[in-house]
DOVEX-935243 format. One line per 3 residues: number of its first residue (from 1); their letters; for each residue x, y negated, z of C-alpha. Coordinates in Angstrom, 2 decimals, m for minus. Layout:
BEGIN
NUM	a	X,Y,Z; ...
This chain:
BEGIN
1	xxx	6.68,9.88,1.41; 7.83,13.30,1.87; 11.24,14.36,1.13
4	xxx	11.79,16.67,m1.94; 13.48,19.88,m1.75; 17.25,19.95,m2.17
7	xxx	16.56,23.28,m3.61; 14.98,21.48,m6.65; 18.40,19.87,m7.35
10	xxx	21.52,22.01,m6.49; 20.10,25.20,m5.04; 23.08,27.40,m3.72
13	xxx	25.67,25.29,m5.38; 29.15,25.28,m4.05; 31.78,22.62,m4.76
16	xxx	34.65,23.97,m6.79; 36.91,20.93,m5.87; 38.20,19.58,m2.64
19	xxx	38.00,15.78,m3.20; 36.74,13.70,m6.43; 36.11,10.03,m6.87
22	xxx	33.97,8.34,m9.65; 36.31,5.52,m11.00; 34.47,3.61,m13.40
25	xxx	30.71,2.35,m12.24; 29.42,m1.22,m11.55; 29.80,m2.09,m7.99
28	xxx	27.37,m3.45,m5.80; 28.50,m7.08,m5.49; 27.84,m9.30,m2.36
31	xxx	25.85,m11.69,m4.75; 23.36,m9.20,m5.97; 20.57,m10.01,m3.17
34	xxx	18.46,m7.08,m4.07; 20.92,m4.53,m3.06; 18.54,m1.48,m3.60
37	xxx	18.03,m2.94,m7.30; 21.80,m3.40,m7.53; 22.31,0.31,m6.86
40	xxx	19.70,1.20,m9.11; 21.27,m1.00,m11.85; 24.71,0.92,m11.38
43	xxx	23.30,4.23,m11.57; 21.26,3.12,m14.77; 24.48,1.72,m16.38
46	xxx	26.17,5.06,m15.74; 23.16,6.89,m17.66; 23.41,4.61,m20.66
49	xxx	20.76,2.10,m19.63; 21.16,m1.24,m21.80; 19.62,m3.25,m19.35
52	xxx	21.96,m6.05,m17.98; 20.39,m7.59,m15.30; 20.04,m5.60,m12.00
55	xxx	17.14,m8.01,m11.07; 14.99,m6.13,m13.75; 14.57,m3.24,m11.52
58	xxx	13.05,m5.84,m8.85; 9.79,m5.73,m10.84; 9.37,m2.03,m10.23
61	xxx	10.37,m2.17,m6.53; 8.17,m4.99,m5.87; 11.21,m7.52,m4.65
64	xxx	10.54,m9.88,m7.67; 6.74,m10.41,m6.60; 7.29,m10.61,m2.64
67	xxx	7.38,m13.66,m0.54; 7.98,m13.00,3.20; 8.85,m14.74,6.36
70	xxx	8.76,m14.10,10.02; 5.26,m13.71,11.45; 6.03,m15.82,14.32
73	xxx	6.72,m19.73,13.68; 10.27,m20.46,14.48; 11.30,m17.08,14.06
76	xxx	12.35,m16.59,17.71; 13.15,m12.78,16.95; 15.80,m13.91,14.05
79	xxx	14.06,m11.44,11.62; 15.87,m11.38,8.31; 13.86,m12.64,5.26
82	xxx	16.72,m12.64,2.43; 16.54,m9.48,0.53; 12.97,m8.96,m0.59
85	xxx	10.86,m6.15,0.55; 12.80,m3.08,m0.13; 15.54,m3.94,2.21
88	xxx	13.29,m4.13,5.39; 10.50,m1.73,4.37; 11.32,1.85,3.44
91	xxx	9.18,2.99,0.26; 10.91,5.86,m1.60; 8.30,5.89,m4.17
94	xxx	9.24,2.64,m5.48; 12.65,3.87,m6.17; 11.41,6.57,m8.13
97	xxx	9.67,3.66,m10.32; 12.70,1.99,m10.72; 14.81,5.28,m11.86
100	xxx	11.83,5.63,m14.27; 12.52,2.33,m15.66; 15.69,3.62,m17.32
103	xxx	14.47,6.89,m18.05; 15.21,9.45,m15.29; 13.39,11.14,m12.49
106	xxx	15.13,11.04,m8.93; 15.03,13.27,m6.18; 14.40,11.71,m2.84
109	xxx	16.20,13.39,0.35; 14.90,12.06,3.74; 17.20,11.71,6.94
112	xxx	15.22,14.59,8.63; 15.88,16.59,5.44; 19.52,15.90,5.44
115	xxx	19.75,16.98,9.06; 17.73,20.19,8.20; 19.90,21.17,5.43
118	xxx	23.13,19.12,5.80; 25.51,21.70,4.16; 23.10,22.03,1.20
121	xxx	22.94,18.18,0.97; 26.60,17.82,1.19; 27.22,20.23,m1.38
124	xxx	24.66,18.36,m3.86; 26.23,15.13,m3.19; 29.72,16.51,m4.30
127	xxx	28.11,18.31,m7.44; 26.63,14.67,m8.36; 30.08,13.00,m7.89
130	xxx	31.61,15.99,m10.01; 29.05,14.97,m12.78; 29.88,11.59,m12.68
133	xxx	26.64,10.42,m10.92; 26.75,8.39,m7.85; 24.24,9.14,m5.23
136	xxx	22.01,6.15,m4.07; 21.90,5.88,m0.28; 19.46,3.59,1.70
139	xxx	21.30,2.72,4.74; 24.69,4.16,5.80; 25.94,5.01,9.05
142	xxx	29.18,4.44,11.04; 30.37,1.41,9.26; 32.78,m0.96,10.96
145	xxx	33.16,m4.51,9.64; 36.21,m6.52,9.95; 34.65,m8.76,12.91
148	xxx	34.64,m5.49,14.96; 30.97,m4.86,14.76; 30.05,m1.17,14.18
151	xxx	26.96,m0.71,11.99; 25.06,2.55,12.71; 23.47,2.04,10.21
154	xxx	24.29,m0.70,7.94; 20.76,m1.59,6.49; 21.39,m2.35,2.80
157	xxx	21.56,0.09,0.01; 24.80,1.68,m1.00; 26.59,4.17,m3.66
160	xxx	28.04,7.17,m2.65; 30.80,7.83,m5.38; 33.28,10.07,m3.98
163	xxx	34.20,12.72,m1.14; 37.31,14.37,0.28; 37.81,17.40,2.74
166	xxx	36.34,17.31,6.00; 32.92,15.77,4.56; 34.59,12.42,4.33
169	xxx	32.61,10.17,1.88; 33.62,7.24,m0.37; 30.99,4.70,m0.33
172	xxx	30.57,1.34,m2.18; 29.07,m0.94,0.33; 27.15,m4.01,0.13
175	xxx	29.73,m6.41,2.25; 32.48,m7.83,0.31; 36.22,m7.63,1.10
178	xxx	36.06,m10.72,3.09; 33.69,m8.87,5.72; 35.61,m5.43,5.62
181	xxx	38.52,m4.41,7.88; 41.81,m5.34,5.84; 42.67,m2.35,3.62
184	xxx	39.38,m0.39,4.27; 38.51,m0.96,0.54; 40.25,1.17,m1.96
187	xxx	41.19,0.14,m5.50; 37.80,1.79,m6.67; 35.71,m0.25,m4.36
190	xxx	35.00,2.66,m1.78; 35.24,2.65,1.98; 35.84,6.07,3.73
193	xxx	32.99,7.15,5.86; 32.85,9.91,8.19; 29.33,11.02,9.63
196	xxx	27.70,8.33,7.62; 24.59,10.49,6.80; 23.60,10.82,10.39
199	xxx	21.67,7.66,10.23; 21.27,7.14,6.54; 17.54,6.53,6.12
202	xxx	17.34,8.73,2.86; 19.25,9.70,m0.27; 18.34,9.52,m4.14
205	xxx	20.05,11.99,m6.53; 19.41,11.46,m10.34; 17.02,14.00,m11.58
208	xxx	15.76,15.06,m15.00; 15.58,12.75,m18.04; 12.13,11.79,m18.61
211	xxx	10.82,12.30,m22.00; 8.52,9.77,m23.90; 8.49,6.97,m21.39
214	xxx	5.77,4.73,m21.62; 7.40,1.37,m21.14; 4.40,m0.70,m21.86
217	xxx	2.73,1.26,m19.01; 5.47,0.68,m16.69; 5.33,m3.14,m17.42
220	xxx	1.56,m3.24,m17.13; 1.80,m1.12,m13.62; 4.36,m3.61,m12.27
223	xxx	2.17,m6.53,m12.99; m0.94,m4.84,m11.29; 1.19,m4.12,m8.15
226	xxx	1.53,m7.92,m7.80; m1.79,m8.50,m5.51; m0.52,m5.71,m3.32
229	xxx	2.68,m7.65,m2.30; 0.89,m10.98,m1.88; m1.77,m9.64,0.35
232	xxx	0.01,m7.62,2.74; m0.84,m7.68,6.46; 1.48,m8.80,9.24
235	xxx	3.53,m5.60,9.93; 6.74,m4.53,11.47; 10.01,m3.86,9.34
238	xxx	11.95,m0.84,9.13; 14.63,m2.44,11.20; 12.16,m4.20,13.55
241	xxx	10.50,m7.78,13.42; 7.38,m8.66,12.17; 6.85,m10.27,8.60
244	xxx	3.92,m12.23,6.99; 3.43,m12.21,3.35; 2.20,m14.33,0.42
247	xxx	0.64,m17.55,1.19; 0.64,m16.89,4.80; 4.75,m16.55,4.86
250	xxx	4.85,m19.92,3.19; 2.63,m21.45,5.57; 4.40,m20.22,8.53
253	xxx	7.81,m21.20,7.01; 6.37,m24.84,6.39; 5.01,m25.01,9.82
256	xxx	8.47,m24.21,11.22; 10.23,m26.52,9.20; 7.98,m29.61,10.61
259	xxx	8.32,m28.72,14.19; 10.90,m30.89,15.61; 11.61,m29.24,18.79
262	xxx	13.38,m26.29,16.65; 16.02,m28.97,15.28; 16.07,m31.98,17.45
265	xxx	19.45,m32.67,19.56; 21.35,m30.01,17.95; 25.10,m30.34,16.65
268	xxx	25.87,m29.28,13.11; 27.41,m25.98,14.26; 24.15,m24.89,15.97
271	xxx	22.09,m26.32,13.43; 24.11,m24.25,10.80; 23.42,m21.33,12.90
274	xxx	19.80,m21.48,12.80; 19.46,m22.87,9.33; 19.72,m19.42,7.59
277	xxx	17.08,m17.52,9.40; 14.56,m20.41,9.38; 15.01,m21.72,5.80
280	xxx	18.02,m20.44,3.87; 17.38,m16.63,3.96; 13.76,m16.72,2.70
283	xxx	14.85,m19.53,0.30; 17.51,m17.17,m1.03; 14.95,m14.41,m1.33
286	xxx	12.75,m17.02,m3.49; 15.79,m17.89,m5.64; 16.81,m14.37,m6.49
289	xxx	13.22,m13.67,m7.96; 13.19,m13.34,m11.73; 9.55,m12.67,m11.92
292	xxx	8.74,m15.39,m14.43; 11.49,m13.96,m16.96; 9.78,m10.52,m16.63
295	xxx	6.46,m11.81,m17.10; 7.44,m13.78,m20.13; 9.16,m10.71,m21.75
298	xxx	5.92,m8.71,m21.07; 3.71,m11.18,m22.66; 6.20,m11.47,m25.63
301	xxx	6.71,m7.52,m26.09; 2.97,m6.51,m25.23; 0.72,m9.36,m26.14
304	xxx	m2.15,m6.90,m25.38; m1.28,m7.00,m21.90; m3.40,m10.30,m21.49
307	xxx	m2.70,m10.43,m17.58; 0.98,m11.62,m18.42; 0.01,m14.53,m20.30
310	xxx	m2.49,m15.54,m17.67; 0.07,m15.18,m15.03; 2.90,m16.84,m16.66
313	xxx	2.22,m20.56,m16.11; 1.61,m19.55,m12.37; 5.17,m18.30,m12.18
316	xxx	6.72,m21.05,m14.03; 5.10,m23.28,m11.47; 6.51,m21.34,m8.61
319	xxx	10.02,m21.50,m10.31; 9.55,m25.30,m10.89; 8.85,m25.70,m7.00
322	xxx	11.90,m23.70,m6.24; 13.84,m26.21,m8.24; 12.37,m29.07,m6.69
325	xxx	13.59,m27.82,m3.23; 17.28,m27.27,m4.82; 17.12,m30.84,m6.14
328	xxx	15.99,m32.33,m2.52; 18.78,m30.18,m0.83; 21.46,m31.06,m3.57
331	xxx	21.86,m27.20,m4.08; 21.17,m24.28,m2.34; 23.45,m24.84,0.86
334	xxx	21.73,m27.95,2.17; 24.10,m30.38,4.32; 23.15,m30.22,7.94
337	xxx	23.08,m34.06,8.08; 20.21,m33.79,5.59; 18.54,m30.78,7.01
340	xxx	18.58,m32.68,10.38; 16.24,m35.23,9.19; 12.39,m34.74,9.89
343	xxx	11.31,m36.50,6.41; 13.42,m34.18,4.37; 12.11,m30.95,5.99
346	xxx	8.58,m32.31,5.52; 9.14,m32.92,1.93; 10.40,m29.41,1.65
349	xxx	7.47,m28.06,3.81; 5.12,m29.77,1.32; 6.37,m27.89,m1.51
352	xxx	6.39,m24.51,0.26; 2.45,m25.12,0.93; 2.10,m25.84,m2.85
355	xxx	3.78,m22.58,m3.22; 1.52,m20.73,m0.81; m1.16,m22.26,m2.88
358	xxx	0.31,m20.84,m6.02; 0.13,m17.28,m4.53; m3.81,m17.95,m4.15
361	xxx	m3.78,m18.82,m8.02; m2.03,m15.88,m8.94; m4.43,m13.45,m7.00
364	xxx	m7.24,m15.29,m8.84; m5.90,m14.16,m12.11; m6.97,m10.61,m10.84
367	xxx	m10.51,m11.81,m9.93; m12.19,m11.34,m6.54; m10.71,m9.05,m4.05
């Protein structure tokens, strides 16, 4: 998606203050798995949205309807699969859909545009903060974690909510305090970042209020996007690594779990080290999805959208299968002595294949491709 013009936003604006911070806002919390949607949630709340669940925006970004796994069995490249589609595939147009859900347009500024008009962009950030509106950033550069790792860029979405002289930005980042250097997060939840925009993928500023939003059409459009996310071909994410989607993702995931060579003769520590990428992360993504709730709400609010009623039993089945895995594992974090057992992994794999079958059933609701 091409960058909008910064001139559309704050043409010629010069900041009147040397520093400022937004104090009252909803922070991005570590448990909010769809971090871009968490950022949408915070901005929408400031603008008066009555939506109380950050997952709601995942229906418009596609996160709620995406099932993904590494394209290669055994995930040899350590591909991350825990945060839905928006964390790994840069699609600015879906952010605009999410902003429209709380009644506003947004202005997208690409990294190349940031570099081209850095001073104008920086002034626009300051002007937005002075209005009490944080700027949503997709990826923030020059971030140091408590373990000494230096991220340039930290991939998850973040909120720019303050600035100081010398172009220091105050950013609400995804990692919780336990992952950040001691004392690096202030009382308002911000980390001071210098030169962070150098590698930021893009920025989203609040635009004009949209008049006469057709919420029914927003819901209908979200449902109509489902086949796209279930049939995406194998392709590379923004941060590298190839992904499979829909039924193909569930099949590769299941094949991985029943391949004993990945798990045999591994001590607890080693097994725990591979558990996340091979199973925990994609299962986390499945657990975070609230697609069933959204489809149920759509069916109740807009009974003329008959597609919702047809989809509902399939997403209820998907939810039930997710719960079956939870029961098999005795919770989300499976004990390694249980994960080590081939018969337990085989049971999980069987459920995953059924979930892949549900993907086919969902597509059938939309008719032949």
